[in-house]
N, C-alpha and C positions, 0 to 999 in steps of 0.2 A: 751467508749473506755477503754478497760481493759489493764492496764500497768503492766508488770511483774517486780518484783524487781531485778531479775537476768536475763540477756540476753546473747545471744551467743557473744563470744568475750570478756566478762568481766573477770577480774582477781578475783578469789575467794580464801578464806582460809577455810580449812576443820576444823570443830569444834569437830567432834566425829568420832570414828571408828579407823581402823588400820592406816589410813593416817592422823591422827589428827595433826594439826599444819602446814601441808604442804600447799603450794599455787599452783595454776595452772590456766590455761585459759579454759573457758567453750567452749566446742566443740558443744554441742547440748542441747537444753532445751525441755522438754516434759511436758507442763502444765497440760494435762489431767491426767498423771500419777504422777505429782508432783516430777519429777526427773530431774537431770542434769548430763551430762557426762563431766568430767573434764579431760583434757589432762594429761596423765601420772599417774593418780591416780585411786584408786579402780580397779586395774587390775585383771581380771579373766582369767584363763588359759583354753583354749579349745584345743582339739586334733582333727585333721582331719585325716580321714582314707585314705589310698592310693587309688586312682581312677583306675589306670592301673597297670598291672603286672610289677614289677621292680621299680615302683615308691615308695618313702618312705612317711610315714605319717609325719605330722608336728605338732609341738606344737605352738599354736598361743596365744599371749597375747593381750587381747582386753580390753579397758577401758569400764566398765559397769556403768550403771546409779546409782546415789546415791540420797537419798531424799534431796529435796531443803532446808529443815530445818536444815540439817547438814552442810551447807556451808554458809559463810557470805561474802558479797561483800567487796572487798578491794578498797577504794577510790583512783582514779588515781591522785588526787591532793595532799592529805595528806599522802597517803600510809598506812593508818590504816584500819583494818576491821571495818565496820560500818553498822548500820541499815540504811534502806532507807526510806526517807521521800518523799513527793510529793509536787510539787508546780504547781499551775495551772496558765498558762500564756495565751497570746493571741493566740499562735499557738498550744496549747494543754497542756497535762500533762507532767511534767518533773520530773525525779528522782533527789533527793537532798541528799547529805551526811549529816548525823546527827552530825558528828564530827566537820567538818570545815564549813558547810553551803554552799559549792560550788555545782553548778548544774553538774550532770553527764550525758554525752551524751548517 
């Protein structure tokens, strides 16, 4: 059973890049590419062309993926950015906060 350290719905803090120091909620995780999409961070701008005559083109701001190594999980119990440890129990493998020692769902 392969357990990811960051999952969809987790709160993360950005460690590097233009959004360094900001926190946000993970919208999507892509393990094969090693990327995460964080709500409101790493925004890229795309422009759409008008489809019909008389319609205007639009400027769209979309969150794009950032490398998983540039974000760190924020513990829901102690509120600090933390590395993730694992604890093996009867029901499987659980994530554990390295700062406070609490299990993370």
